VOTOR-808683 format. One record per residue (C-alpha): residue number from 1; x, y, z. Coordinates in steps of 0.2 Angstrom, whole numbers, always signed. Layout:
NUM|X|Y|Z;
...
END
This chain:
1|+543|+603|+472;
2|+553|+605|+456;
3|+548|+622|+445;
4|+540|+610|+432;
5|+528|+605|+446;
6|+533|+587|+450;
7|+538|+582|+467;
8|+557|+582|+472;
9|+566|+567|+463;
10|+582|+556|+467;
11|+582|+539|+459;
12|+567|+533|+467;
13|+550|+530|+456;
14|+537|+543|+458;
15|+518|+539|+452;
16|+502|+551|+455;
17|+490|+552|+449;
18|+482|+570|+442;
19|+465|+569|+444;
20|+457|+585|+432;
21|+440|+591|+430;
22|+443|+602|+417;
23|+456|+606|+399;
24|+464|+620|+408;
25|+467|+609|+425;
26|+476|+595|+413;
27|+486|+605|+406;
28|+492|+614|+419;
29|+500|+598|+424;
30|+505|+591|+408;
31|+513|+605|+401;
32|+527|+610|+412;
33|+528|+591|+415;
34|+532|+589|+398;
35|+544|+606|+396;
36|+552|+601|+413;
37|+556|+582|+405;
38|+562|+592|+386;
39|+574|+605|+397;
40|+582|+593|+408;
41|+586|+582|+395;
42|+574|+565|+401;
43|+564|+555|+388;
44|+545|+560|+392;
45|+532|+549|+383;
46|+514|+554|+384;
47|+499|+543|+379;
48|+484|+553|+384;
49|+467|+556|+375;
50|+467|+564|+358;
51|+462|+582|+362;
52|+476|+582|+375;
53|+489|+577|+362;
54|+482|+591|+351;
55|+483|+601|+364;
56|+500|+599|+370;
57|+508|+597|+352;
58|+499|+616|+350;
59|+508|+621|+365;
60|+524|+616|+362;
61|+522|+619|+342;
62|+524|+602|+338;
63|+533|+587|+346;
64|+551|+591|+349;
65|+565|+581|+351;
66|+564|+568|+368;
67|+545|+568|+369;
68|+534|+554|+362;
69|+514|+560|+361;
70|+502|+542|+356;
71|+484|+546|+358;
72|+476|+533|+369;
73|+469|+524|+354;
74|+487|+520|+347;
75|+497|+517|+364;
76|+484|+505|+374;
77|+482|+486|+373;
78|+479|+474|+386;
79|+482|+481|+405;
80|+498|+469|+405;
81|+502|+472|+386;
82|+502|+491|+390;
83|+513|+489|+406;
84|+528|+481|+396;
85|+528|+494|+383;
86|+529|+509|+397;
87|+544|+496|+405;
88|+552|+492|+389;
89|+551|+511|+382;
90|+557|+514|+401;
91|+572|+502|+402;
92|+579|+508|+384;
93|+579|+526|+389;
94|+588|+526|+406;
95|+601|+510|+403;
96|+613|+523|+401;
97|+607|+535|+417;
98|+595|+548|+421;
99|+577|+550|+421;
100|+562|+546|+411;
101|+544|+552|+412;
102|+530|+545|+407;
103|+509|+552|+407;
104|+498|+536|+402;
105|+478|+538|+403;
106|+472|+521|+405;
107|+455|+519|+391;
108|+445|+515|+407;
109|+431|+502|+401;
110|+416|+510|+409;
111|+401|+497|+411;
112|+413|+483|+412;
113|+416|+480|+430;
114|+430|+464|+426;
115|+441|+475|+415;
116|+439|+491|+429;
117|+447|+480|+440;
118|+460|+474|+428;
119|+465|+493|+425;
120|+464|+497|+442;
121|+478|+481|+448;
122|+487|+488|+433;
123|+488|+506|+440;
124|+494|+496|+456;
125|+506|+484|+453;
126|+515|+498|+442;
127|+522|+502|+458;
128|+531|+485|+459;
129|+534|+485|+442;
130|+545|+501|+440;
131|+550|+500|+461;
132|+568|+507|+461;
133|+569|+516|+444;
134|+570|+534|+441;
135|+555|+535|+432;
136|+542|+549|+433;
137|+524|+541|+429;
138|+509|+553|+430;
139|+493|+547|+426;
140|+477|+557|+422;
141|+459|+554|+428;
142|+445|+562|+417;
143|+432|+568|+435;
144|+422|+573|+422;
145|+419|+557|+413;
146|+424|+543|+426;
147|+413|+537|+441;
148|+416|+538|+458;
149|+424|+520|+459;
150|+437|+523|+447;
151|+440|+539|+454;
152|+443|+530|+473;
153|+456|+517|+462;
154|+467|+534|+459;
155|+466|+539|+476;
156|+473|+518|+482;
157|+484|+516|+466;
158|+495|+531|+467;
159|+506|+536|+484;
160|+503|+554|+477;
161|+490|+567|+471;
162|+499|+580|+460;
163|+489|+595|+452;
164|+492|+614|+444;
165|+496|+619|+463;
166|+505|+607|+470;
167|+509|+587|+476;
168|+502|+579|+490;
169|+503|+562|+498;
170|+489|+551|+494;
171|+481|+545|+513;
172|+471|+531|+504;
173|+486|+523|+494;
174|+487|+505|+500;
175|+498|+491|+495;
176|+496|+482|+481;
177|+495|+466|+486;
178|+480|+471|+498;
179|+472|+483|+486;
180|+474|+469|+473;
181|+466|+458|+486;
182|+454|+468|+492;
183|+446|+468|+473;
184|+446|+449|+470;
185|+430|+451|+480;
186|+419|+459|+466;
187|+424|+446|+452;
188|+411|+433|+451;
189|+400|+425|+437;
190|+387|+414|+448;
191|+369|+412|+438;
192|+377|+416|+420;
193|+369|+400|+409;
194|+385|+397|+399;
195|+383|+395|+382;
196|+399|+382|+381;
197|+400|+371|+395;
198|+412|+357|+394;
199|+421|+344|+410;
200|+437|+339|+401;
201|+456|+330|+408;
202|+469|+330|+397;
203|+463|+320|+383;
204|+450|+335|+380;
205|+462|+350|+379;
206|+460|+350|+359;
207|+441|+347|+362;
208|+444|+363|+371;
209|+452|+370|+360;
210|+441|+371|+345;
211|+428|+373|+355;
212|+432|+390|+363;
213|+439|+393|+343;
214|+421|+391|+336;
215|+413|+401|+351;
216|+424|+415|+348;
217|+423|+418|+329;
218|+405|+417|+331;
219|+404|+429|+342;
220|+413|+441|+330;
221|+432|+439|+333;
222|+444|+440|+320;
223|+454|+425|+316;
224|+471|+431|+324;
225|+463|+438|+340;
226|+453|+419|+342;
227|+469|+412|+339;
228|+477|+424|+357;
229|+460|+418|+365;
230|+462|+399|+362;
231|+481|+402|+366;
232|+476|+410|+384;
233|+462|+397|+387;
234|+475|+382|+382;
235|+487|+390|+395;
236|+475|+389|+410;
237|+465|+373|+404;
238|+484|+365|+404;
239|+487|+373|+421;
240|+470|+365|+427;
241|+473|+348|+423;
242|+492|+349|+430;
243|+491|+358|+443;
244|+475|+358|+450;
245|+460|+344|+453;
246|+447|+336|+443;
247|+435|+339|+441;
248|+439|+352|+427;
249|+426|+362|+418;
250|+427|+376|+407;
251|+415|+388|+404;
252|+410|+403|+390;
253|+397|+415|+386;
254|+393|+431|+379;
255|+392|+447|+387;
256|+387|+463|+386;
257|+402|+471|+373;
258|+413|+453|+377;
259|+415|+435|+380;
260|+420|+429|+394;
261|+428|+410|+399;
262|+430|+404|+414;
263|+438|+388|+421;
264|+440|+380|+436;
265|+444|+366|+446;
266|+445|+357|+461;
267|+462|+360|+466;
268|+469|+374|+481;
269|+469|+389|+470;
270|+481|+403|+466;
271|+484|+412|+484;
272|+493|+426|+478;
273|+482|+440|+471;
274|+498|+448|+461;
275|+500|+430|+451;
276|+503|+432|+433;
277|+506|+451|+435;
278|+525|+454|+435;
279|+536|+444|+420;
280|+543|+430|+427;
281|+560|+431|+428;
282|+569|+418|+414;
283|+575|+407|+431;
284|+558|+405|+437;
285|+552|+387|+433;
286|+534|+393|+434;
287|+519|+406|+432;
288|+521|+408|+412;
289|+505|+405|+408;
290|+496|+415|+419;
291|+506|+431|+414;
292|+504|+425|+394;
293|+484|+425|+398;
294|+486|+442|+406;
295|+495|+448|+392;
296|+481|+441|+379;
297|+464|+445|+388;
298|+454|+461|+393;
299|+454|+456|+413;
300|+457|+441|+419;
301|+452|+438|+439;
302|+456|+423|+450;
303|+442|+418|+465;
304|+446|+402|+478;
305|+435|+397|+487;
306|+429|+378|+483;
307|+443|+377|+470;
308|+451|+388|+458;
309|+442|+400|+445;
310|+450|+410|+433;
311|+438|+421|+424;
312|+445|+425|+405;
313|+436|+444|+396;
314|+440|+448|+381;
315|+432|+464|+371;
316|+420|+459|+357;
317|+420|+471|+343;
318|+405|+486|+340;
319|+393|+482|+328;
320|+401|+486|+312;
321|+419|+487|+320;
322|+434|+477|+321;
323|+438|+467|+337;
324|+452|+474|+346;
325|+464|+471|+360;
326|+458|+484|+370;
END
């Protein structure tokens, strides 16, 4: 272990969970992590709760060169968008050699199970997205505010657990493929009465787009957010027509603080639980529609059984608020 509390590093990716129960426990890891990055000349980006940003600024006397601080609400968007932002920043910082450091605290949408599962997948997929890269990534979890299942996700998605006293391997860590496959068992929307119900084929896609657009606007989404939702639904319905089998159906309804759009067809389905999680290569002929949908939606879940079902969740604005992507 290095003097800043981070496991000994080489060119490998290091992914650690920090499960803290007080401000002091957070700072016991975060401050040495940041200072160690600064002294080693390793660019460091931290996106955490606002109070932690202020505590770090206070302890450092500001925001020194080499350090970028963001409150969670200014950095985090959908899980796929956020992961891509982290990856792009890290790639830019390490393109000339050397390591970079990241600390990110996801905005767990407690009370929205599908969105919680989506962020859990994000934490697991990070292990694949950054594999082999010279990056150290610490993800804080506030044990005072987060339920036991989220803290369990932390231990399953991070190979190591870090605290002020050191680093230990996580005995619960799971391979990302297995972990994400297990989360699909929790997905399901059976028995919910839809506000929109349409059977569709190729010629019906314009009508589907109009219906979902009107539904999203009526639910309080902004014009730009509605356009994103319509684009996501268009990608999935087009895939259902091209790659699935009839009959195909789109259903939509309002949930608590979100809208849900579900597209089902009678095809063989998408068997890979990680489908659309990683940006397709330029040589790839497929997979871009689901990747784009994950960028645009707050949660995307796949179910295979009798046919294939893709369910998209999009957060709606709180009363008097403005719709956001996260």
